[in-house]
A tleap script that builds the chain and sets N, CA, C and O, in Angstrom:
source leaprc.protein.ff14SB
mol = sequence {
  NMET SER SER LYS ARG ILE LEU LEU GLY LYS
  THR GLY GLU ASN GLN ALA CYS ARG PHE LEU
  GLN LYS LYS GLY TYR CYS ILE VAL GLN THR
  ASN TYR ARG THR ARG CYS GLY GLU ILE ASP
  ILE ILE ALA LYS GLN GLY PRO VAL LEU VAL
  PHE ILE GLU VAL LYS THR ARG ARG SER SER
  SER PHE GLY SER PRO LEU LEU ALA VAL THR
  ALA LYS LYS GLN ARG GLN ILE SER MET VAL
  ALA GLN GLU TYR LEU SER ARG ASN ASN LEU
  PHE ASP THR ASP ALA ARG PHE ASP VAL VAL
  GLY MET SER ILE GLY ALA ALA ASP HIE VAL
  LYS ILE GLU HIE ILE GLU ASN ALA PHE GLU
  LEU SER TYR GLY CHIE
}
set mol.1.N position { 100.422 53.361 90.049 }
set mol.1.CA position { 101.024 53.872 88.829 }
set mol.1.C position { 102.531 53.641 88.960 }
set mol.1.O position { 103.114 53.884 90.016 }
set mol.2.N position { 103.152 53.170 87.879 }
set mol.2.CA position { 104.593 52.880 87.788 }
set mol.2.C position { 105.453 54.157 87.879 }
set mol.2.O position { 105.056 55.242 87.454 }
set mol.3.N position { 106.588 53.974 88.427 }
set mol.3.CA position { 107.471 55.138 88.474 }
set mol.3.C position { 107.838 55.768 87.122 }
set mol.3.O position { 108.106 56.965 87.016 }
set mol.4.N position { 107.838 54.883 86.067 }
set mol.4.CA position { 108.055 55.326 84.709 }
set mol.4.C position { 106.949 56.216 84.218 }
set mol.4.O position { 107.196 57.242 83.584 }
set mol.5.N position { 105.709 55.819 84.516 }
set mol.5.CA position { 104.513 56.617 84.093 }
set mol.5.C position { 104.462 57.988 84.886 }
set mol.5.O position { 104.065 59.037 84.377 }
set mol.6.N position { 104.888 57.867 86.126 }
set mol.6.CA position { 104.835 59.125 86.913 }
set mol.6.C position { 105.895 60.082 86.378 }
set mol.6.O position { 105.650 61.282 86.250 }
set mol.7.N position { 107.096 59.535 86.061 }
set mol.7.CA position { 108.170 60.415 85.541 }
set mol.7.C position { 107.742 60.957 84.151 }
set mol.7.O position { 107.992 62.126 83.857 }
set mol.8.N position { 107.117 60.147 83.314 }
set mol.8.CA position { 106.615 60.600 82.027 }
set mol.8.C position { 105.635 61.718 82.196 }
set mol.8.O position { 105.689 62.697 81.451 }
set mol.9.N position { 104.738 61.612 83.152 }
set mol.9.CA position { 103.718 62.646 83.423 }
set mol.9.C position { 104.419 63.934 83.865 }
set mol.9.O position { 104.091 65.017 83.380 }
set mol.10.N position { 105.354 63.822 84.756 }
set mol.10.CA position { 106.041 65.040 85.328 }
set mol.10.C position { 106.806 65.682 84.175 }
set mol.10.O position { 106.823 66.907 84.057 }
set mol.11.N position { 107.406 64.916 83.368 }
set mol.11.CA position { 108.187 65.465 82.236 }
set mol.11.C position { 107.262 66.231 81.334 }
set mol.11.O position { 107.574 67.339 80.896 }
set mol.12.N position { 106.129 65.644 81.058 }
set mol.12.CA position { 105.147 66.294 80.107 }
set mol.12.C position { 104.592 67.566 80.758 }
set mol.12.O position { 104.398 68.563 80.062 }
set mol.13.N position { 104.324 67.563 82.110 }
set mol.13.CA position { 103.847 68.744 82.694 }
set mol.13.C position { 104.903 69.926 82.739 }
set mol.13.O position { 104.600 71.097 82.514 }
set mol.14.N position { 106.145 69.495 83.047 }
set mol.14.CA position { 107.181 70.512 83.010 }
set mol.14.C position { 107.365 71.146 81.609 }
set mol.14.O position { 107.557 72.355 81.477 }
set mol.15.N position { 107.303 70.325 80.620 }
set mol.15.CA position { 107.420 70.861 79.186 }
set mol.15.C position { 106.206 71.692 78.859 }
set mol.15.O position { 106.330 72.721 78.196 }
set mol.16.N position { 105.076 71.292 79.289 }
set mol.16.CA position { 103.855 72.066 78.993 }
set mol.16.C position { 103.922 73.435 79.733 }
set mol.16.O position { 103.487 74.442 79.175 }
set mol.17.N position { 104.428 73.482 80.908 }
set mol.17.CA position { 104.613 74.791 81.639 }
set mol.17.C position { 105.541 75.689 80.842 }
set mol.17.O position { 105.219 76.862 80.653 }
set mol.18.N position { 106.693 75.191 80.357 }
set mol.18.CA position { 107.515 75.971 79.515 }
set mol.18.C position { 106.926 76.515 78.268 }
set mol.18.O position { 107.118 77.670 77.889 }
set mol.19.N position { 106.184 75.620 77.632 }
set mol.19.CA position { 105.423 75.889 76.354 }
set mol.19.C position { 104.460 77.042 76.623 }
set mol.19.O position { 104.430 78.022 75.880 }
set mol.20.N position { 103.663 76.914 77.706 }
set mol.20.CA position { 102.628 77.946 78.049 }
set mol.20.C position { 103.242 79.267 78.399 }
set mol.20.O position { 102.738 80.317 78.000 }
set mol.21.N position { 104.371 79.230 79.173 }
set mol.21.CA position { 105.010 80.512 79.514 }
set mol.21.C position { 105.523 81.205 78.269 }
set mol.21.O position { 105.466 82.432 78.191 }
set mol.22.N position { 106.016 80.471 77.305 }
set mol.22.CA position { 106.485 81.077 75.996 }
set mol.22.C position { 105.317 81.728 75.287 }
set mol.22.O position { 105.505 82.695 74.548 }
set mol.23.N position { 104.057 81.192 75.509 }
set mol.23.CA position { 102.864 81.756 74.890 }
set mol.23.C position { 102.311 82.859 75.750 }
set mol.23.O position { 101.248 83.374 75.402 }
set mol.24.N position { 102.920 83.273 76.833 }
set mol.24.CA position { 102.475 84.375 77.639 }
set mol.24.C position { 101.676 84.064 78.814 }
set mol.24.O position { 101.213 84.981 79.491 }
set mol.25.N position { 101.466 82.761 79.129 }
set mol.25.CA position { 100.735 82.364 80.370 }
set mol.25.C position { 101.579 82.599 81.534 }
set mol.25.O position { 102.802 82.505 81.433 }
set mol.26.N position { 101.005 82.898 82.638 }
set mol.26.CA position { 101.667 83.007 83.944 }
set mol.26.C position { 101.184 81.842 84.808 }
set mol.26.O position { 100.013 81.731 85.169 }
set mol.27.N position { 102.194 80.946 85.130 }
set mol.27.CA position { 101.784 79.765 85.919 }
set mol.27.C position { 101.436 80.147 87.332 }
set mol.27.O position { 102.288 80.724 88.006 }
set mol.28.N position { 100.283 79.878 87.821 }
set mol.28.CA position { 99.857 80.197 89.120 }
set mol.28.C position { 100.183 79.078 90.116 }
set mol.28.O position { 100.729 79.288 91.199 }
set mol.29.N position { 99.791 77.822 89.649 }
set mol.29.CA position { 100.101 76.662 90.567 }
set mol.29.C position { 100.148 75.448 89.706 }
set mol.29.O position { 99.542 75.415 88.635 }
set mol.30.N position { 100.854 74.452 90.150 }
set mol.30.CA position { 100.853 73.142 89.478 }
set mol.30.C position { 100.428 72.063 90.495 }
set mol.30.O position { 100.614 72.204 91.704 }
set mol.31.N position { 99.860 71.001 89.955 }
set mol.31.CA position { 99.405 69.940 90.736 }
set mol.31.C position { 98.500 70.239 91.901 }
set mol.31.O position { 98.709 69.779 93.023 }
set mol.32.N position { 97.509 71.006 91.608 }
set mol.32.CA position { 96.513 71.440 92.679 }
set mol.32.C position { 95.657 70.212 92.976 }
set mol.32.O position { 94.996 69.679 92.085 }
set mol.33.N position { 95.672 69.768 94.228 }
set mol.33.CA position { 94.920 68.546 94.590 }
set mol.33.C position { 93.827 68.870 95.659 }
set mol.33.O position { 93.995 69.701 96.551 }
set mol.34.N position { 92.681 68.129 95.481 }
set mol.34.CA position { 91.648 68.186 96.423 }
set mol.34.C position { 91.197 66.752 96.611 }
set mol.34.O position { 91.769 65.838 96.016 }
set mol.35.N position { 90.158 66.538 97.445 }
set mol.35.CA position { 89.643 65.272 97.652 }
set mol.35.C position { 88.960 64.667 96.347 }
set mol.35.O position { 88.816 63.457 96.172 }
set mol.36.N position { 88.560 65.646 95.457 }
set mol.36.CA position { 87.901 65.281 94.250 }
set mol.36.C position { 88.851 64.872 93.119 }
set mol.36.O position { 88.462 64.144 92.206 }
set mol.37.N position { 90.114 65.354 93.189 }
set mol.37.CA position { 91.053 65.069 92.084 }
set mol.37.C position { 92.131 66.086 92.050 }
set mol.37.O position { 92.501 66.695 93.054 }
set mol.38.N position { 92.634 66.254 90.832 }
set mol.38.CA position { 93.811 67.157 90.648 }
set mol.38.C position { 93.653 67.931 89.362 }
set mol.38.O position { 93.012 67.461 88.422 }
set mol.39.N position { 94.239 69.122 89.314 }
set mol.39.CA position { 94.392 69.923 88.084 }
set mol.39.C position { 95.892 70.078 87.940 }
set mol.39.O position { 96.574 70.515 88.866 }
set mol.40.N position { 96.401 69.716 86.771 }
set mol.40.CA position { 97.842 69.767 86.495 }
set mol.40.C position { 98.401 71.119 86.608 }
set mol.40.O position { 99.394 71.341 87.302 }
set mol.41.N position { 97.746 72.088 85.899 }
set mol.41.CA position { 98.295 73.461 85.861 }
set mol.41.C position { 97.187 74.470 85.966 }
set mol.41.O position { 96.176 74.357 85.274 }
set mol.42.N position { 97.354 75.436 86.804 }
set mol.42.CA position { 96.516 76.613 86.824 }
set mol.42.C position { 97.323 77.792 86.468 }
set mol.42.O position { 98.363 78.045 87.077 }
set mol.43.N position { 96.870 78.543 85.479 }
set mol.43.CA position { 97.596 79.649 84.947 }
set mol.43.C position { 96.782 80.795 84.671 }
set mol.43.O position { 95.558 80.669 84.709 }
set mol.44.N position { 97.332 81.947 84.387 }
set mol.44.CA position { 96.563 83.163 83.971 }
set mol.44.C position { 97.082 83.468 82.539 }
set mol.44.O position { 98.272 83.416 82.228 }
set mol.45.N position { 96.077 83.786 81.711 }
set mol.45.CA position { 96.408 84.332 80.407 }
set mol.45.C position { 95.624 85.698 80.361 }
set mol.45.O position { 94.420 85.764 80.112 }
set mol.46.N position { 96.394 86.728 80.614 }
set mol.46.CA position { 95.768 88.029 80.798 }
set mol.46.C position { 94.828 87.996 82.039 }
set mol.46.O position { 95.263 87.594 83.118 }
set mol.47.N position { 93.559 88.410 81.894 }
set mol.47.CA position { 92.707 88.357 83.055 }
set mol.47.C position { 92.000 87.034 83.307 }
set mol.47.O position { 91.287 86.852 84.294 }
set mol.48.N position { 92.237 86.084 82.335 }
set mol.48.CA position { 91.493 84.816 82.397 }
set mol.48.C position { 92.302 83.713 83.204 }
set mol.48.O position { 93.490 83.497 82.963 }
set mol.49.N position { 91.610 83.053 84.141 }
set mol.49.CA position { 92.227 81.999 84.852 }
set mol.49.C position { 91.998 80.718 83.988 }
set mol.49.O position { 90.894 80.462 83.507 }
set mol.50.N position { 93.040 79.969 83.826 }
set mol.50.CA position { 92.954 78.792 82.947 }
set mol.50.C position { 93.309 77.507 83.741 }
set mol.50.O position { 94.371 77.413 84.355 }
set mol.51.N position { 92.439 76.585 83.707 }
set mol.51.CA position { 92.705 75.222 84.278 }
set mol.51.C position { 93.198 74.328 83.193 }
set mol.51.O position { 92.513 74.161 82.184 }
set mol.52.N position { 94.332 73.755 83.347 }
set mol.52.CA position { 94.938 73.051 82.219 }
set mol.52.C position { 95.173 71.597 82.666 }
set mol.52.O position { 95.746 71.328 83.722 }
set mol.53.N position { 94.701 70.671 81.806 }
set mol.53.CA position { 94.916 69.217 81.920 }
set mol.53.C position { 96.045 68.877 80.925 }
set mol.53.O position { 95.980 69.277 79.763 }
set mol.54.N position { 97.062 68.154 81.366 }
set mol.54.CA position { 98.134 67.781 80.568 }
set mol.54.C position { 98.165 66.240 80.350 }
set mol.54.O position { 98.221 65.512 81.341 }
set mol.55.N position { 98.132 65.725 79.136 }
set mol.55.CA position { 98.212 64.302 78.930 }
set mol.55.C position { 99.490 64.010 78.146 }
set mol.55.O position { 99.743 64.648 77.124 }
set mol.56.N position { 100.285 63.072 78.601 }
set mol.56.CA position { 101.630 62.835 77.945 }
set mol.56.C position { 101.633 61.304 77.519 }
set mol.56.O position { 101.244 60.442 78.306 }
set mol.57.N position { 102.066 61.017 76.307 }
set mol.57.CA position { 102.263 59.697 75.849 }
set mol.57.C position { 103.561 59.564 75.112 }
set mol.57.O position { 104.076 60.510 74.515 }
set mol.58.N position { 104.078 58.346 75.173 }
set mol.58.CA position { 105.313 58.003 74.444 }
set mol.58.C position { 105.012 57.461 73.058 }
set mol.58.O position { 105.883 57.472 72.187 }
set mol.59.N position { 103.776 56.981 72.839 }
set mol.59.CA position { 103.444 56.352 71.574 }
set mol.59.C position { 102.071 56.870 71.082 }
set mol.59.O position { 101.269 57.353 71.881 }
set mol.60.N position { 101.825 56.773 69.843 }
set mol.60.CA position { 100.506 57.100 69.301 }
set mol.60.C position { 99.643 55.902 69.065 }
set mol.60.O position { 98.608 55.977 68.403 }
set mol.61.N position { 100.061 54.835 69.591 }
set mol.61.CA position { 99.308 53.549 69.482 }
set mol.61.C position { 97.883 53.671 69.855 }
set mol.61.O position { 97.020 53.058 69.226 }
set mol.62.N position { 97.590 54.474 70.903 }
set mol.62.CA position { 96.246 54.681 71.387 }
set mol.62.C position { 95.639 56.033 70.943 }
set mol.62.O position { 94.632 56.495 71.480 }
set mol.63.N position { 96.301 56.643 69.936 }
set mol.63.CA position { 95.837 57.907 69.417 }
set mol.63.C position { 96.380 59.095 70.131 }
set mol.63.O position { 97.287 58.952 70.952 }
set mol.64.N position { 95.856 60.290 69.852 }
set mol.64.CA position { 96.399 61.482 70.457 }
set mol.64.C position { 96.171 61.415 71.966 }
set mol.64.O position { 95.201 60.840 72.461 }
set mol.65.N position { 97.121 62.037 72.667 }
set mol.65.CA position { 96.880 62.087 74.145 }
set mol.65.C position { 95.651 62.845 74.563 }
set mol.65.O position { 95.100 62.649 75.646 }
set mol.66.N position { 95.230 63.735 73.651 }
set mol.66.CA position { 94.057 64.545 73.960 }
set mol.66.C position { 92.806 63.657 74.104 }
set mol.66.O position { 91.858 64.062 74.776 }
set mol.67.N position { 92.779 62.547 73.536 }
set mol.67.CA position { 91.645 61.635 73.575 }
set mol.67.C position { 91.366 61.115 74.933 }
set mol.67.O position { 90.250 60.684 75.224 }
set mol.68.N position { 92.431 61.146 75.840 }
set mol.68.CA position { 92.345 60.666 77.198 }
set mol.68.C position { 91.531 61.595 78.120 }
set mol.68.O position { 91.250 61.216 79.257 }
set mol.69.N position { 91.142 62.807 77.659 }
set mol.69.CA position { 90.387 63.663 78.477 }
set mol.69.C position { 88.977 63.425 78.170 }
set mol.69.O position { 88.368 64.129 77.363 }
set mol.70.N position { 88.432 62.419 78.816 }
set mol.70.CA position { 87.025 61.891 78.594 }
set mol.70.C position { 86.039 62.804 79.318 }
set mol.70.O position { 86.422 63.727 80.036 }
set mol.71.N position { 84.836 62.530 79.116 }
set mol.71.CA position { 83.698 63.327 79.783 }
set mol.71.C position { 83.847 63.111 81.283 }
set mol.71.O position { 83.642 64.053 82.050 }
set mol.72.N position { 84.177 61.971 81.708 }
set mol.72.CA position { 84.334 61.681 83.136 }
set mol.72.C position { 85.494 62.545 83.685 }
set mol.72.O position { 85.356 63.139 84.754 }
set mol.73.N position { 86.600 62.618 82.988 }
set mol.73.CA position { 87.734 63.436 83.429 }
set mol.73.C position { 87.357 64.882 83.416 }
set mol.73.O position { 87.760 65.636 84.302 }
set mol.74.N position { 86.613 65.282 82.456 }
set mol.74.CA position { 86.150 66.694 82.377 }
set mol.74.C position { 85.332 67.034 83.575 }
set mol.74.O position { 85.510 68.112 84.141 }
set mol.75.N position { 84.397 66.130 84.015 }
set mol.75.CA position { 83.584 66.433 85.193 }
set mol.75.C position { 84.428 66.475 86.459 }
set mol.75.O position { 84.126 67.262 87.356 }
set mol.76.N position { 85.465 65.667 86.565 }
set mol.76.CA position { 86.355 65.672 87.715 }
set mol.76.C position { 87.099 66.937 87.710 }
set mol.76.O position { 87.155 67.579 88.759 }
set mol.77.N position { 87.664 67.358 86.670 }
set mol.77.CA position { 88.427 68.653 86.568 }
set mol.77.C position { 87.516 69.831 86.887 }
set mol.77.O position { 87.941 70.798 87.518 }
set mol.78.N position { 86.314 69.751 86.469 }
set mol.78.CA position { 85.298 70.794 86.765 }
set mol.78.C position { 85.053 70.925 88.200 }
set mol.78.O position { 84.983 72.036 88.725 }
set mol.79.N position { 84.907 69.741 88.913 }
set mol.79.CA position { 84.673 69.834 90.341 }
set mol.79.C position { 85.828 70.420 91.074 }
set mol.79.O position { 85.640 71.231 91.980 }
set mol.80.N position { 87.047 70.028 90.703 }
set mol.80.CA position { 88.231 70.564 91.296 }
set mol.80.C position { 88.372 72.074 91.048 }
set mol.80.O position { 88.739 72.832 91.946 }
set mol.81.N position { 88.072 72.494 89.805 }
set mol.81.CA position { 88.136 73.903 89.518 }
set mol.81.C position { 87.123 74.709 90.378 }
set mol.81.O position { 87.432 75.782 90.897 }
set mol.82.N position { 85.940 74.157 90.499 }
set mol.82.CA position { 84.908 74.884 91.352 }
set mol.82.C position { 85.318 74.978 92.771 }
set mol.82.O position { 84.996 75.960 93.440 }
set mol.83.N position { 86.028 73.985 93.271 }
set mol.83.CA position { 86.548 74.064 94.635 }
set mol.83.C position { 87.608 75.060 94.751 }
set mol.83.O position { 87.674 75.775 95.751 }
set mol.84.N position { 88.493 75.158 93.730 }
set mol.84.CA position { 89.558 76.183 93.748 }
set mol.84.C position { 89.010 77.511 93.710 }
set mol.84.O position { 89.486 78.393 94.424 }
set mol.85.N position { 87.994 77.733 92.891 }
set mol.85.CA position { 87.468 79.088 92.731 }
set mol.85.C position { 86.763 79.433 94.066 }
set mol.85.O position { 86.862 80.576 94.511 }
set mol.86.N position { 86.084 78.520 94.695 }
set mol.86.CA position { 85.435 78.758 95.972 }
set mol.86.C position { 86.415 79.089 97.091 }
set mol.86.O position { 86.228 80.060 97.824 }
set mol.87.N position { 87.459 78.274 97.217 }
set mol.87.CA position { 88.456 78.501 98.276 }
set mol.87.C position { 89.194 79.774 98.179 }
set mol.87.O position { 89.666 80.317 99.178 }
set mol.88.N position { 89.308 80.298 96.880 }
set mol.88.CA position { 90.059 81.570 96.646 }
set mol.88.C position { 89.091 82.665 96.362 }
set mol.88.O position { 89.554 83.747 96.002 }
set mol.89.N position { 87.814 82.518 96.478 }
set mol.89.CA position { 86.812 83.591 96.396 }
set mol.89.C position { 86.966 84.204 94.923 }
set mol.89.O position { 87.055 85.422 94.770 }
set mol.90.N position { 86.992 83.356 93.903 }
set mol.90.CA position { 87.239 83.846 92.581 }
set mol.90.C position { 86.039 83.618 91.647 }
set mol.90.O position { 86.270 83.534 90.440 }
set mol.91.N position { 84.854 83.518 92.070 }
set mol.91.CA position { 83.783 83.214 91.235 }
set mol.91.C position { 83.383 84.323 90.257 }
set mol.91.O position { 82.589 84.079 89.349 }
set mol.92.N position { 83.893 85.477 90.419 }
set mol.92.CA position { 83.673 86.634 89.506 }
set mol.92.C position { 84.765 86.600 88.418 }
set mol.92.O position { 84.738 87.422 87.502 }
set mol.93.N position { 85.725 85.661 88.506 }
set mol.93.CA position { 86.849 85.574 87.542 }
set mol.93.C position { 86.482 84.876 86.322 }
set mol.93.O position { 85.802 83.854 86.417 }
set mol.94.N position { 86.867 85.323 85.149 }
set mol.94.CA position { 86.700 84.610 83.888 }
set mol.94.C position { 87.612 83.431 83.991 }
set mol.94.O position { 88.738 83.571 84.467 }
set mol.95.N position { 87.145 82.196 83.536 }
set mol.95.CA position { 87.952 81.017 83.626 }
set mol.95.C position { 87.578 80.181 82.413 }
set mol.95.O position { 86.509 80.299 81.814 }
set mol.96.N position { 88.541 79.329 82.100 }
set mol.96.CA position { 88.235 78.314 80.973 }
set mol.96.C position { 89.126 77.102 81.221 }
set mol.96.O position { 90.011 77.122 82.076 }
set mol.97.N position { 88.873 76.058 80.459 }
set mol.97.CA position { 89.580 74.800 80.479 }
set mol.97.C position { 90.398 74.587 79.238 }
set mol.97.O position { 89.844 74.641 78.140 }
set mol.98.N position { 91.697 74.346 79.350 }
set mol.98.CA position { 92.502 74.002 78.221 }
set mol.98.C position { 93.023 72.601 78.406 }
set mol.98.O position { 93.032 72.085 79.524 }
set mol.99.N position { 93.465 71.965 77.315 }
set mol.99.CA position { 94.063 70.664 77.328 }
set mol.99.C position { 95.411 70.780 76.526 }
set mol.99.O position { 95.451 71.375 75.449 }
set mol.100.N position { 96.475 70.209 77.076 }
set mol.100.CA position { 97.702 70.143 76.379 }
set mol.100.C position { 98.008 68.664 76.218 }
set mol.100.O position { 97.999 67.935 77.210 }
set mol.101.N position { 98.288 68.178 74.966 }
set mol.101.CA position { 98.710 66.885 74.731 }
set mol.101.C position { 100.196 66.832 74.322 }
set mol.101.O position { 100.631 67.500 73.384 }
set mol.102.N position { 100.937 66.023 75.055 }
set mol.102.CA position { 102.414 65.944 74.811 }
set mol.102.C position { 102.690 64.505 74.268 }
set mol.102.O position { 102.399 63.510 74.931 }
set mol.103.N position { 103.262 64.442 73.038 }
set mol.103.CA position { 103.747 63.190 72.513 }
set mol.103.C position { 105.220 63.236 72.470 }
set mol.103.O position { 105.820 64.055 71.774 }
set mol.104.N position { 105.835 62.314 73.251 }
set mol.104.CA position { 107.305 62.349 73.328 }
set mol.104.C position { 107.761 61.024 72.589 }
set mol.104.O position { 107.542 59.899 73.038 }
set mol.105.N position { 108.391 61.280 71.457 }
set mol.105.CA position { 108.745 60.093 70.606 }
set mol.105.C position { 110.216 59.798 70.783 }
set mol.105.O position { 110.882 60.079 71.779 }
set mol.106.N position { 110.648 59.175 69.650 }
set mol.106.CA position { 112.079 58.687 69.589 }
set mol.106.C position { 112.997 59.920 69.766 }
set mol.106.O position { 112.675 61.029 69.341 }
set mol.107.N position { 114.140 59.673 70.407 }
set mol.107.CA position { 115.177 60.748 70.616 }
set mol.107.C position { 114.507 61.871 71.366 }
set mol.107.O position { 114.961 63.007 71.232 }
set mol.108.N position { 113.490 61.656 72.125 }
set mol.108.CA position { 112.849 62.632 72.956 }
set mol.108.C position { 112.216 63.818 72.121 }
set mol.108.O position { 112.065 64.933 72.619 }
set mol.109.N position { 111.862 63.518 70.845 }
set mol.109.CA position { 111.217 64.511 69.998 }
set mol.109.C position { 109.792 64.784 70.624 }
set mol.109.O position { 109.069 63.834 70.926 }
set mol.110.N position { 109.419 66.020 70.805 }
set mol.110.CA position { 108.215 66.319 71.416 }
set mol.110.C position { 107.205 67.043 70.444 }
set mol.110.O position { 107.524 68.046 69.804 }
set mol.111.N position { 106.062 66.500 70.390 }
set mol.111.CA position { 104.958 67.139 69.652 }
set mol.111.C position { 103.963 67.644 70.657 }
set mol.111.O position { 103.498 66.865 71.488 }
set mol.112.N position { 103.606 68.937 70.622 }
set mol.112.CA position { 102.652 69.582 71.569 }
set mol.112.C position { 101.378 69.934 70.826 }
set mol.112.O position { 101.436 70.551 69.762 }
set mol.113.N position { 100.242 69.559 71.358 }
set mol.113.CA position { 98.925 69.964 70.885 }
set mol.113.C position { 98.276 70.710 72.043 }
set mol.113.O position { 98.188 70.219 73.168 }
set mol.114.N position { 97.820 71.936 71.711 }
set mol.114.CA position { 97.171 72.768 72.752 }
set mol.114.C position { 95.781 73.148 72.270 }
set mol.114.O position { 95.639 73.749 71.205 }
set mol.115.N position { 94.774 72.813 73.026 }
set mol.115.CA position { 93.482 73.252 72.729 }
set mol.115.C position { 92.953 74.228 73.860 }
set mol.115.O position { 92.784 73.874 75.027 }
set mol.116.N position { 92.720 75.466 73.383 }
set mol.116.CA position { 92.230 76.395 74.324 }
set mol.116.C position { 90.709 76.279 74.376 }
set mol.116.O position { 90.027 76.038 73.379 }
set mol.117.N position { 90.221 76.468 75.608 }
set mol.117.CA position { 88.794 76.374 75.785 }
set mol.117.C position { 88.275 75.052 75.283 }
set mol.117.O position { 87.303 74.993 74.530 }
set mol.118.N position { 88.919 74.009 75.698 }
set mol.118.CA position { 88.687 72.643 75.183 }
set mol.118.C position { 87.329 72.063 75.586 }
set mol.118.O position { 86.727 71.268 74.864 }
set mol.119.N position { 86.885 72.480 76.736 }
set mol.119.CA position { 85.516 72.011 77.186 }
set mol.119.C position { 84.894 73.001 78.072 }
set mol.119.O position { 85.556 73.910 78.574 }
set mol.120.N position { 83.571 72.839 78.288 }
set mol.120.CA position { 82.806 73.688 79.234 }
set mol.120.C position { 82.749 73.052 80.581 }
set mol.120.O position { 83.025 71.860 80.707 }
set mol.121.N position { 82.388 73.825 81.631 }
set mol.121.CA position { 82.169 73.327 82.927 }
set mol.121.C position { 81.194 72.175 82.903 }
set mol.121.O position { 80.089 72.329 82.383 }
set mol.122.N position { 81.548 71.049 83.431 }
set mol.122.CA position { 80.717 69.858 83.418 }
set mol.122.C position { 80.123 69.548 84.742 }
set mol.122.O position { 80.814 69.641 85.757 }
set mol.123.N position { 78.864 69.180 84.787 }
set mol.123.CA position { 78.204 68.750 86.012 }
set mol.123.C position { 77.762 67.337 85.838 }
set mol.123.O position { 77.814 66.779 84.742 }
set mol.124.N position { 77.324 66.758 86.931 }
set mol.124.CA position { 76.706 65.394 86.926 }
set mol.124.C position { 77.742 64.376 87.223 }
set mol.124.O position { 78.897 64.674 87.523 }
set mol.125.N position { 77.285 63.148 87.127 }
set mol.125.CA position { 78.066 61.955 87.543 }
set mol.125.C position { 78.499 61.151 86.372 }
set mol.125.O position { 79.159 60.125 86.537 }
savepdb mol mol.pdb
quit
């Protein structure tokens, strides 16, 4: 991945964290990595643990950044979330999956789309 794309992703994740904090989320961890993949943001909203995928784009040529969270990506995030819950003995914790789409346009104008409970726990290959 190019350094420009990495920087764009980090910029989007940082802005998503600020956005979520303003909405009352408490950021628990960012960039949680396992052998299965990565979850961009893990946060708490009240008693609920929220696994958040952030997608950032500079252009709408390929549609909303939310469209990039495919069924395959949902399965990958689900596996990482299950591993996180297991490692931290949190299986009795209410949890959900959110997606934040960041569109950064001209003059760094930012459009944020946030879908709470965007998808269910996914299994399979």
